N, CA, C and O of each residue as an XYZ file, in Angstrom:
720
protein
N      13.179     -3.713    -10.916
C      13.045     -2.241    -10.329
C      12.527     -1.379    -11.293
O      12.894     -1.390    -12.468
N      11.476     -0.444    -10.714
C      10.960      0.210    -11.808
C      11.758      1.598    -11.800
O      12.211      2.219    -10.838
N      11.793      1.907    -13.223
C      12.433      3.069    -13.739
C      11.504      4.509    -13.267
O      10.335      4.499    -12.882
N      12.250      5.519    -13.396
C      11.525      6.739    -13.487
C      10.464      6.777    -14.406
O       9.352      7.240    -14.149
N      10.861      6.216    -15.644
C       9.885      6.280    -16.895
C       8.627      5.368    -16.483
O       7.517      5.765    -16.839
N       8.721      4.257    -15.807
C       7.695      3.224    -15.560
C       6.859      4.029    -14.771
O       5.663      4.083    -15.058
N       7.357      4.737    -13.710
C       6.572      5.350    -12.767
C       5.658      6.585    -13.506
O       4.446      6.707    -13.328
N       6.362      7.347    -14.246
C       5.620      8.433    -15.012
C       4.712      7.679    -15.928
O       3.605      8.205    -16.044
N       4.903      6.559    -16.622
C       3.769      5.904    -17.437
C       2.552      5.592    -16.583
O       1.407      5.912    -16.903
N       2.918      4.880    -15.359
C       2.103      4.447    -14.368
C       1.042      5.676    -14.023
O      -0.182      5.550    -14.052
N       1.754      6.876    -13.695
C       0.915      7.825    -13.077
C       0.208      8.553    -14.232
O      -0.638      9.407    -13.967
N       0.502      8.267    -15.434
C      -0.175      8.849    -16.628
C      -1.470      8.104    -16.604
O      -2.481      8.734    -16.915
N      -1.575      6.773    -16.255
C      -2.615      5.906    -16.375
C      -3.502      6.392    -15.290
O      -4.680      6.699    -15.468
N      -2.854      6.448    -14.115
C      -3.551      6.631    -12.742
C      -4.490      7.996    -12.828
O      -5.667      8.060    -12.473
N      -3.691      9.077    -13.384
C      -4.228     10.310    -13.338
C      -5.057     10.804    -14.686
O      -5.389     11.973    -14.882
N      -5.338      9.659    -15.606
C      -5.993      9.747    -16.658
C      -7.674      9.939    -16.422
O      -8.158      9.492    -15.382
N      -8.429     10.528    -17.292
C      -9.641     10.760    -17.302
C     -10.350      9.343    -17.499
O      -9.827      8.586    -18.316
N     -11.375      8.960    -16.893
C     -12.235      9.814    -15.897
C     -12.110      9.450    -14.461
O     -12.945      9.832    -13.642
N     -10.991      8.655    -14.110
C     -10.803      8.482    -12.544
C      -9.741      9.362    -12.151
O      -9.400      9.165    -10.985
N      -9.111     10.261    -12.735
C      -7.934     10.846    -12.218
C      -7.820     11.488    -10.833
O      -6.845     11.475    -10.081
N      -9.174     12.124    -10.628
C      -9.703     12.875     -9.518
C      -9.445     11.870     -8.124
O      -8.814     12.211     -7.124
N     -10.133     10.506     -8.357
C     -10.076      9.642     -7.431
C      -8.971      8.589     -7.195
O      -8.876      7.844     -6.219
N      -8.150      8.662     -8.272
C      -7.087      7.533     -8.149
C      -5.997      7.831     -7.236
O      -5.739      8.950     -6.793
N      -5.329      6.672     -6.968
C      -4.134      6.661     -5.953
C      -2.963      7.206     -6.842
O      -3.033      7.086     -8.065
N      -1.993      7.744     -6.300
C      -0.850      8.191     -6.944
C      -0.001      6.921     -6.773
O      -0.439      5.938     -6.176
N       1.299      6.976     -7.348
C       2.325      5.863     -7.156
C       2.690      5.435     -5.941
O       2.917      4.258     -5.662
N       2.765      6.481     -5.099
C       2.946      5.870     -3.529
C       1.700      5.249     -3.004
O       1.850      4.358     -2.168
N       0.514      5.574     -3.357
C      -0.891      4.850     -2.963
C      -0.973      3.511     -3.569
O      -1.423      2.561     -2.929
N      -0.541      3.398     -4.818
C      -0.530      1.985     -5.693
C       0.466      1.131     -4.940
O       0.181     -0.042     -4.701
N       1.850      1.758     -4.474
C       2.821      0.752     -4.018
C       2.252      0.264     -2.578
O       2.533     -0.864     -2.171
N       1.526      1.059     -1.898
C       1.118      0.759     -0.662
C      -0.260     -0.331     -0.832
O      -0.557     -1.066      0.110
N      -0.979     -0.344     -2.011
C      -2.083     -1.295     -2.361
C      -1.385     -2.511     -2.602
O      -1.897     -3.541     -2.161
N      -0.061     -2.595     -3.365
C       0.543     -3.651     -3.915
C       1.161     -4.328     -2.780
O       1.155     -5.554     -2.663
N       1.676     -3.553     -1.972
C       2.204     -4.032     -0.524
C       1.241     -4.849      0.288
O       1.504     -5.922      0.832
N       0.150     -4.245      0.305
C      -0.981     -5.096      1.315
C      -1.389     -6.383      0.561
O      -1.728     -7.375      1.206
N      -1.366     -6.390     -0.783
C      -1.761     -7.525     -1.480
C      -0.615     -8.590     -1.264
O      -0.915     -9.769     -1.078
N       0.652     -8.185     -1.289
C       1.725     -9.072     -1.227
C       1.722     -9.663      0.337
O       1.887    -10.858      0.585
N       1.508     -8.631      1.354
C       1.546     -9.024      2.831
C       0.453     -9.826      3.371
O       0.607    -10.737      4.184
N      -0.680     -9.433      2.870
C      -2.045     -9.793      3.471
C      -2.327    -11.322      3.087
O      -1.519    -11.913      2.371
N      -3.333    -11.881      3.506
C      -3.889    -13.106      3.372
C      -4.411    -13.349      1.952
O      -4.476    -14.490      1.495
N      -4.762    -12.322      1.294
C      -5.499    -12.316      0.097
C      -4.583    -11.440     -1.168
O      -4.350    -10.235     -1.264
N      -4.262    -12.393     -1.902
C      -3.122    -11.994     -3.067
C      -4.184    -11.404     -4.120
O      -5.012    -12.191     -4.577
N      -4.204     -9.966     -4.556
C      -5.142     -9.539     -5.420
C      -4.516     -9.733     -6.988
O      -3.347     -9.778     -7.373
N      -5.611     -9.815     -7.617
C      -5.101     -9.963     -9.274
C      -4.853     -8.446     -9.854
O      -5.376     -7.497     -9.268
N      -4.291     -8.305    -10.663
C      -3.927     -7.068    -11.438
C      -5.104     -6.423    -11.611
O      -5.126     -5.247    -11.249
N      -6.222     -6.956    -12.137
C      -7.326     -6.217    -12.528
C      -8.048     -5.620    -11.120
O      -8.587     -4.514    -11.111
N      -7.999     -6.337    -10.147
C      -8.492     -5.759     -8.799
C      -7.819     -4.665     -8.192
O      -8.393     -3.831     -7.491
N      -6.410     -4.661     -8.499
C      -5.528     -3.591     -8.075
C      -5.771     -2.345     -8.883
O      -5.785     -1.207     -8.414
N      -5.976     -2.697    -10.246
C      -6.544     -1.463    -11.182
C      -7.857     -0.806    -10.583
O      -7.940      0.395    -10.327
N      -8.930     -1.780    -10.377
C     -10.029     -0.998     -9.865
C      -9.667     -0.238     -8.599
O      -9.980      0.942     -8.447
N      -8.973     -0.974     -7.657
C      -8.783     -0.186     -6.503
C      -7.911      1.119     -6.542
O      -8.109      2.103     -5.830
N      -6.978      0.993     -7.420
C      -6.069      2.245     -7.543
C      -6.808      3.298     -8.330
O      -6.522      4.490     -8.219
N      -7.723      2.871     -9.095
C      -8.366      4.087    -10.060
C      -9.827      4.372     -9.296
O     -10.403      5.452     -9.430
N     -10.263      3.483     -8.628
C     -11.573      3.865     -8.059
C     -12.729      3.542     -9.017
O     -13.886      3.815     -8.699
N     -12.418      2.951    -10.209
C     -13.402      2.688    -11.245
C     -13.567      1.260    -11.497
O     -12.561      0.559    -11.388
N     -14.621      0.745    -11.802
C     -15.074     -0.451    -12.123
C     -14.824     -0.838    -13.722
O     -15.036     -1.958    -14.188
N     -14.371      0.215    -14.410
C     -14.265     -0.100    -15.741
C     -12.771     -0.039    -16.252
O     -11.963      0.820    -15.898
N     -12.522     -1.054    -17.121
C     -11.245     -1.048    -17.721
C     -11.048     -0.402    -18.932
O     -11.938     -0.650    -19.745
N     -10.012      0.485    -19.394
C      -9.782      1.024    -20.541
C      -9.734     -0.101    -21.618
O      -9.085     -1.139    -21.493
N     -10.594      0.271    -22.819
C     -10.491     -0.719    -23.770
C     -10.743     -2.197    -23.418
O     -10.389     -3.072    -24.209
N     -11.358     -2.506    -22.225
C     -11.749     -3.753    -21.685
C     -10.658     -4.528    -21.138
O     -10.846     -5.713    -20.860
N      -9.434     -3.926    -20.938
C      -8.359     -4.705    -20.229
C      -7.432     -3.677    -19.423
O      -7.506     -2.462    -19.609
N      -6.596     -4.243    -18.556
C      -5.725     -3.345    -17.686
C      -4.658     -3.017    -18.657
O      -4.254     -3.830    -19.488
N      -4.189     -1.751    -18.531
C      -3.087     -1.263    -19.455
C      -1.797     -2.169    -19.259
O      -1.548     -2.702    -18.177
N      -1.170     -2.275    -20.136
C       0.084     -3.235    -20.169
C       0.969     -2.820    -19.259
O       1.448     -3.668    -18.506
N       1.364     -1.446    -19.141
C       2.348     -0.894    -18.406
C       1.901     -0.974    -16.749
O       2.669     -1.103    -15.796
N       0.565     -0.867    -16.724
C       0.266     -1.208    -15.177
C       0.356     -2.399    -14.702
O       0.718     -2.610    -13.545
N       0.029     -3.346    -15.557
C       0.327     -4.776    -15.214
C       1.694     -5.144    -15.078
O       2.001     -5.972    -14.220
N       2.513     -4.658    -15.781
C       4.031     -4.923    -15.705
C       4.599     -4.317    -14.414
O       5.412     -4.927    -13.720
N       4.183     -3.212    -14.148
C       4.710     -2.421    -12.815
C       4.207     -3.170    -11.691
O       4.926     -3.374    -10.713
N       2.968     -3.613    -11.764
C       2.409     -4.188    -10.436
C       3.132     -5.626    -10.234
O       3.469     -6.117     -9.157
N       3.259     -6.079    -11.291
C       3.905     -7.582    -11.294
C       5.175     -7.497    -10.847
O       5.623     -8.393    -10.131
N       6.006     -6.307    -11.240
C       7.430     -6.150    -10.803
C       7.542     -5.711     -9.402
O       8.472     -6.085     -8.689
N       6.596     -4.914     -8.992
C       6.618     -4.513     -7.668
C       6.185     -5.821     -6.749
O       6.893     -6.152     -5.798
N       5.054     -6.500     -7.069
C       4.896     -7.790     -6.589
C       5.865     -8.765     -6.390
O       5.899     -9.387     -5.329
N       6.765     -8.998     -7.409
C       7.884     -9.994     -7.391
C       8.691     -9.405     -6.568
O       9.021    -10.179     -5.669
N       9.216     -8.244     -6.466
C      10.447     -7.668     -5.824
C       9.998     -7.745     -4.276
O      10.767     -8.182     -3.421
N       8.657     -7.274     -3.969
C       8.487     -7.364     -2.485
C       8.383     -8.675     -1.928
O       8.715     -8.897     -0.764
N       7.930     -9.575     -2.710
C       7.773    -10.959     -2.174
C       9.251    -11.579     -2.183
O       9.494    -12.438     -1.335
N      10.223    -11.213     -3.057
C      11.531    -11.953     -2.803
C      12.222    -11.036     -1.658
O      12.938    -11.702     -0.911
N      12.172     -9.872     -1.405
C      12.716     -9.186     -0.195
C      12.179    -10.001      1.019
O      12.921    -10.553      1.831
N      10.723    -10.025      1.068
C      10.244    -10.431      2.420
C      10.763    -12.063      2.477
O      11.125    -12.516      3.562
N      10.778    -12.859      1.337
C      11.048    -14.104      1.424
C      12.661    -14.321      2.138
O      12.947    -15.209      2.942
N      13.575    -13.289      1.620
C      14.842    -13.182      2.093
C      15.109    -12.740      3.429
O      16.227    -12.774      3.944
N      14.018    -12.306      4.008
C      14.084    -11.688      5.450
C      14.492    -10.063      5.369
O      14.809     -9.495      6.414
N      14.480     -9.511      4.412
C      14.829     -7.997      4.054
C      13.523     -7.277      4.399
O      12.411     -7.665      4.041
N      13.791     -6.125      5.173
C      12.621     -5.095      5.457
C      12.348     -4.600      4.050
O      13.253     -4.574      3.216
N      11.110     -4.207      3.776
C      10.584     -3.573      2.641
C      11.097     -2.067      2.600
O      11.160     -1.478      3.679
N      11.439     -1.452      1.527
C      11.744     -0.085      1.655
C      10.608      0.617      1.009
O      10.146      0.167     -0.039
N      10.133      1.672      1.549
C       8.905      2.426      1.068
C       9.548      3.271      0.087
O      10.753      3.516      0.160
N       8.769      3.751     -0.874
C       9.448      4.532     -1.967
C       9.350      5.966     -1.426
O       8.453      6.234     -0.628
N      10.219      6.888     -1.816
C      10.367      8.153     -1.280
C      10.332      9.199     -2.474
O      10.887      8.929     -3.539
N       9.747     10.253     -2.297
C       9.590     11.257     -3.391
C      10.919     11.710     -3.773
O      11.778     11.748     -2.892
N      11.191     12.034     -4.876
C      12.545     12.672     -5.294
C      12.433     14.080     -4.975
O      13.472     14.678     -4.696
N      11.268     14.734     -4.974
C      11.116     16.184     -4.419
C       9.709     16.022     -3.798
O       9.055     14.986     -3.923
N       9.317     17.030     -3.173
C       8.064     17.289     -2.444
C       8.270     16.972     -0.942
O       9.323     17.011     -0.307
N       6.928     16.625     -0.487
C       6.753     16.144      0.948
C       6.871     14.630      1.148
O       6.016     13.899      0.646
N       7.891     14.121      1.859
C       7.897     12.815      2.176
C       6.960     12.268      3.078
O       6.650     11.077      3.080
N       6.411     13.292      3.999
C       5.068     12.719      4.773
C       3.778     12.579      4.118
O       2.839     11.847      4.432
N       3.893     13.435      3.118
C       2.555     13.359      1.994
C       2.530     12.097      1.422
O       1.575     11.324      1.488
N       3.739     11.861      0.777
C       3.988     10.582      0.118
C       3.791      9.316      1.066
O       3.233      8.313      0.620
N       4.228      9.368      2.301
C       3.816      8.355      3.164
C       2.356      8.239      3.464
O       1.753      7.166      3.463
N       1.887      9.256      3.688
C       0.204      9.257      3.888
C      -0.393      8.549      2.737
O      -1.168      7.610      2.921
N      -0.051      8.977      1.510
C      -0.540      8.312      0.211
C      -0.286      6.823      0.174
O      -1.092      6.077     -0.383
N       0.847      6.358      0.770
C       1.349      5.150      0.692
C       0.317      4.067      1.792
O      -0.221      2.979      1.584
N       0.360      4.824      2.807
C      -0.487      4.142      4.176
C      -2.003      4.171      3.533
O      -2.594      3.093      3.486
N      -2.579      5.202      3.099
C      -3.842      5.200      2.473
C      -4.096      4.184      1.459
O      -5.203      3.647      1.476
N      -3.213      3.825      0.547
C      -3.397      3.028     -0.365
C      -3.185      1.362      0.407
O      -3.988      0.460      0.165
N      -2.305      1.222      1.091
C      -2.372      0.001      1.883
C      -3.527     -0.305      2.741
O      -4.032     -1.427      2.766
N      -3.958      0.708      3.461
C      -5.265      0.797      4.291
C      -6.543      0.383      3.410
O      -7.297     -0.522      3.767
N      -6.718      1.106      2.252
C      -8.015      0.624      1.412
C      -7.875     -0.846      1.042
O      -8.850     -1.596      1.086
N      -6.654     -1.262      0.675
C      -6.633     -2.697      0.207
C      -7.067     -3.449      1.480
O      -8.069     -4.164      1.465
N      -6.308     -3.285      2.583
C      -6.800     -3.867      3.834
C      -8.137     -4.096      4.018
O      -8.651     -5.205      4.166
N      -8.815     -2.810      4.004
C     -10.268     -2.662      4.287
C     -11.181     -3.517      3.354
O     -12.216     -4.079      3.710
N     -10.568     -3.528      1.949
C     -11.338     -4.396      1.027
C     -11.406     -5.765      1.439
O     -12.357     -6.449      1.060
N     -10.450     -6.279      2.219
C     -10.432     -7.726      2.635
C     -10.131     -7.733      4.183
O      -9.413     -8.545      4.768
N     -10.781     -6.730      4.704
C     -10.473     -6.805      6.279
C     -10.833     -8.120      6.995
O     -10.043     -8.655      7.774
N     -12.047     -8.626      6.710
C     -12.643     -9.913      7.057
C     -11.680    -10.982      7.026
O     -11.388    -11.648      8.019
N     -11.101    -11.171      5.676
C      -9.969    -12.096      5.531
C      -8.767    -11.960      6.640
O      -8.520    -12.868      7.434
N      -8.106    -10.820      6.605
C      -6.989    -10.482      7.478
C      -7.486    -10.971      8.956
O      -6.717    -11.624      9.661
N      -8.648    -10.671      9.348
C      -8.929    -10.712     10.836
C      -9.032    -12.308     10.905
O      -8.427    -12.830     11.841
N      -9.618    -13.014     10.161
C      -9.975    -14.470     10.099
C      -8.646    -15.289     10.128
O      -8.504    -16.318     10.788
N      -7.571    -14.649      9.242
C      -6.435    -15.472      9.135
C      -5.482    -15.535     10.081
O      -4.557    -16.343     10.008
N      -5.637    -14.599     11.157
C      -4.627    -14.436     12.161
C      -5.274    -13.699     13.309
O      -6.402    -13.207     13.307
N      -4.280    -13.695     14.413
C      -4.835    -12.840     15.772
C      -5.358    -11.460     15.434
O      -4.594    -10.590     15.017
N      -6.716    -11.241     15.619
C      -7.210     -9.868     15.530
C      -6.504     -8.953     16.095
O      -6.239     -7.936     15.454
N      -6.064     -9.112     17.371
C      -5.203     -8.245     18.250
C      -3.934     -8.056     17.735
O      -3.421     -6.938     17.783
N      -3.309     -9.088     17.204
C      -2.079     -8.801     16.678
C      -2.126     -8.127     15.335
O      -1.241     -7.318     15.057
N      -2.978     -8.363     14.577
C      -3.219     -7.580     13.302
C      -3.375     -6.081     13.479
O      -2.757     -5.261     12.800
N      -4.272     -5.766     14.468
C      -4.617     -4.584     14.773
C      -3.368     -3.961     15.333
O      -3.193     -2.867     14.796
N      -2.514     -4.225     16.140
C      -1.464     -3.762     16.679
C      -0.442     -3.236     15.720
O       0.057     -2.110     15.704
N      -0.196     -4.349     14.846
C       0.742     -4.082     13.688
C       0.288     -3.065     12.673
O       1.090     -2.472     11.951
N      -1.027     -2.876     12.632
C      -1.558     -2.059     11.611
C      -1.465     -0.445     12.232
O      -1.502      0.507     11.453
N      -1.352     -0.271     13.572
C      -1.670      1.090     14.181
C      -0.738      2.026     13.156
O      -1.285      2.783     12.354
N       0.534      1.926     13.237
C       1.246      3.025     12.477
C       0.711      3.427     11.019
O       0.616      4.569     10.568
N       0.382      2.207     10.386
C      -0.166      2.602      8.995
C      -1.531      3.178      8.934
O      -1.759      4.091      8.141
N      -2.590      2.643      9.828
C      -3.906      3.200     10.075
C      -3.717      4.729     10.397
O      -4.297      5.577      9.719
N      -2.925      5.050     11.409
C      -2.711      6.414     12.010
C      -2.160      7.350     10.785
O      -2.792      8.378     10.545
N      -1.039      7.042     10.026
C      -0.460      7.865      9.124
C      -1.090      8.050      7.728
O      -0.764      8.834      6.837
N      -2.189      7.023      7.766
C      -2.972      7.151      6.401
C      -3.851      8.381      6.316
O      -4.379      8.764      5.272
N      -3.960      8.936      7.429
C      -5.143     10.205      7.482
C      -6.566      9.839      6.844
O      -7.330     10.638      6.302
N      -6.741      8.617      7.003
C      -8.181      8.263      6.633
C      -9.140      8.212      7.723
O     -10.317      7.961      7.466
N      -8.756      8.423      8.908
C      -9.694      8.245     10.089
C      -9.452      9.488     10.934
O      -8.357      9.942     11.267
N     -10.708      9.977     11.235
C     -11.002     11.232     11.939
C     -10.644     10.947     13.519
O     -10.679     11.896     14.303
N     -10.308      9.657     13.967
C      -9.911      9.596     15.448
C      -9.072     10.461     16.115
O      -8.002     10.806     15.613
N      -9.438     10.841     17.178
C      -8.778     12.018     17.887
C      -7.219     11.528     18.037
O      -6.235     12.187     17.701
N      -7.223     10.450     18.515
C      -5.790      9.755     18.972
C      -4.940      9.822     17.767
O      -3.851     10.390     17.847
N      -5.353      9.272     16.608
C      -4.779      9.186     15.379
C      -4.331     10.724     14.893
O      -3.214     10.965     14.435
N      -5.168     11.519     15.031
C      -5.084     12.913     14.529
C      -3.733     13.538     15.529
O      -2.791     14.086     14.958
N      -3.748     13.411     16.874
C      -2.934     13.717     17.719
C      -1.579     13.268     17.457
O      -0.602     14.014     17.522
N      -1.533     11.895     17.127
C      -0.189     11.296     16.660
C       0.424     11.807     15.417
O       1.635     12.009     15.336
N      -0.389     12.014     14.463
C       0.038     12.546     13.237
C       0.553     14.105     13.300
O       1.374     14.525     12.484
N       0.085     14.801     14.182
C       0.361     16.255     14.462
C       1.578     16.499     15.398
O       2.163     17.575     15.525
N       1.856     15.387     16.004
C       3.157     15.323     16.812
C       4.237     14.719     16.093
O       4.332     13.496     15.985
N       5.150     15.617     15.540
C       6.170     15.015     14.554
C       7.025     14.008     15.080
O       7.379     13.093     14.336
N       7.458     14.061     16.437
C       8.158     12.979     16.770
C       7.367     11.540     16.881
O       7.892     10.479     16.545
N       6.174     11.640     17.344
C       5.450     10.336     17.296
C       5.078      9.936     15.923
O       4.965      8.730     15.703
N       4.853     10.858     14.885
C       4.643     10.518     13.445
C       5.932      9.800     12.874
O       5.864      8.780     12.189
N       7.022     10.381     13.194
C       8.241      9.922     12.846
C       8.544      8.512     13.249
O       8.981      7.626     12.514
N       8.235      8.429     14.577
C       8.508      7.252     15.166
C       7.576      6.023     14.465
O       8.088      4.941     14.175
N       6.336      6.282     14.259
C       5.507      5.557     13.497
C       6.004      5.184     12.104
O       6.015      4.017     11.712
N       6.375      6.116     11.443
C       6.883      6.007     10.100
C       8.036      4.790     10.212
O       8.132      3.815      9.466
N       8.748      5.076     11.181
C      10.141      4.171     11.327
C       9.679      2.806     11.615
O      10.407      1.890     11.233
N       8.493      2.499     12.280
C       8.180      1.225     12.700
C       7.390      0.482     11.396
O       7.280     -0.744     11.383
N       6.958      1.150     10.523
C       6.201      0.552      9.285
C       7.022     -0.552      8.722
O       6.415     -1.602      8.514
N       8.154     -0.515      8.467
C       9.050     -1.760      7.876
C       8.882     -2.931      8.622
O       8.585     -3.987      8.065
N       9.067     -2.831      9.987
C       9.174     -3.881     10.819
C       7.731     -4.385     10.936
O       7.596     -5.608     10.905
N       6.642     -3.634     11.066
C       5.225     -4.036     11.026
C       4.896     -4.780      9.784
O       4.098     -5.715      9.856
N       5.448     -4.443      8.628
C       5.127     -5.164      7.392
C       5.891     -6.541      7.265
O       5.452     -7.509      6.643
N       6.907     -6.503      7.835
C       7.589     -7.864      7.989
C       6.841     -8.782      8.959
O       6.680     -9.967      8.667
N       6.404     -8.297     10.042
C       5.780     -9.100     11.142
C       4.372     -9.539     10.581
O       3.932    -10.652     10.869
N       3.638     -8.631      9.746
C       2.418     -9.013      9.190
C       2.727    -10.064      8.045
O       2.029    -11.075      7.974
N       3.649     -9.868      7.243
C       4.016    -10.868      6.360
C       4.170    -12.362      7.000
O       3.492    -13.320      6.630
N       4.955    -12.399      7.799
C       5.189    -13.585      8.727
C       4.099    -14.008      9.316
O       4.027    -15.222      9.511
N       3.169    -13.296      9.678
C       1.981    -13.715     10.537
C       1.000    -14.413      9.529
O       0.215    -15.268      9.938
N       1.058    -13.982      7.988
C       0.129    -14.706      7.255
C       0.769    -15.713      6.320
O       0.109    -16.516      5.659
N       2.297    -15.612      6.298
C       2.859    -16.488      5.341
C       3.942    -17.406      5.827
O       4.480    -18.186      5.041
N       4.281    -17.346      7.085
C       5.158    -18.153      7.498
C       4.550    -19.502      8.156
O       3.523    -19.437      8.832
N       5.091    -20.487      7.977
C       4.376    -21.828      8.605
C       4.856    -21.663     10.193
O       5.924    -21.224     10.620
N       3.803    -22.121     10.853
C       3.898    -22.163     12.374
C       5.183    -22.733     12.977
O       5.318    -22.793     14.199
C-alpha cells in the first residue's frame, strides 16, 4: 500500500522540471499502471516513466528509485486483487474534485491503452474491448466526440459510467488474462 509520503515523493518526481507541465499526476500514473496490469502488454517501469512524464530522458540515466518502488507496489497490489476476483479500487483525492481525479486516472489509462492499442485489439474481440472501454474513454476528457461530451456533462450518466469502471476493469483483465 502506498503511503501519503510515497505519493508525495512520486508527485515531486512527476512535477519536476523539465516535464512537470506534461506529466501525469498520481491519479494519471495509477491509471497508466492499471492499464499495464489489465491489458495484454505489461509495461516495464522505464516505459511507464516515459509515459508518465512525457519525456524520453531518464534523470541521471535511470528511473528514480521511489518511482520504481511505487509502480512495482501498485502493480503487485492490482494483480493480487484481480487474481483474487476483487474489483480494483480507484484512488480518490483527499481533497479537491473527485471527478477531476477520475478524469486524470482515465486519461492515464487511455494514454497507456493508445500506446499499445493494436495489441489490445489483436488479443481479444475488438467489439468487446471497445464496449468495456467506453466509460474510461468517455470520462478521460481526451476526445472531442459529441456523445462523449454530452455524457460527461450529464452528471447522472457520468456518475453511472464512473461506477461501471471497476467492473469494466475486471472484465478487461479476464478477457486478456483468464484461460478460455
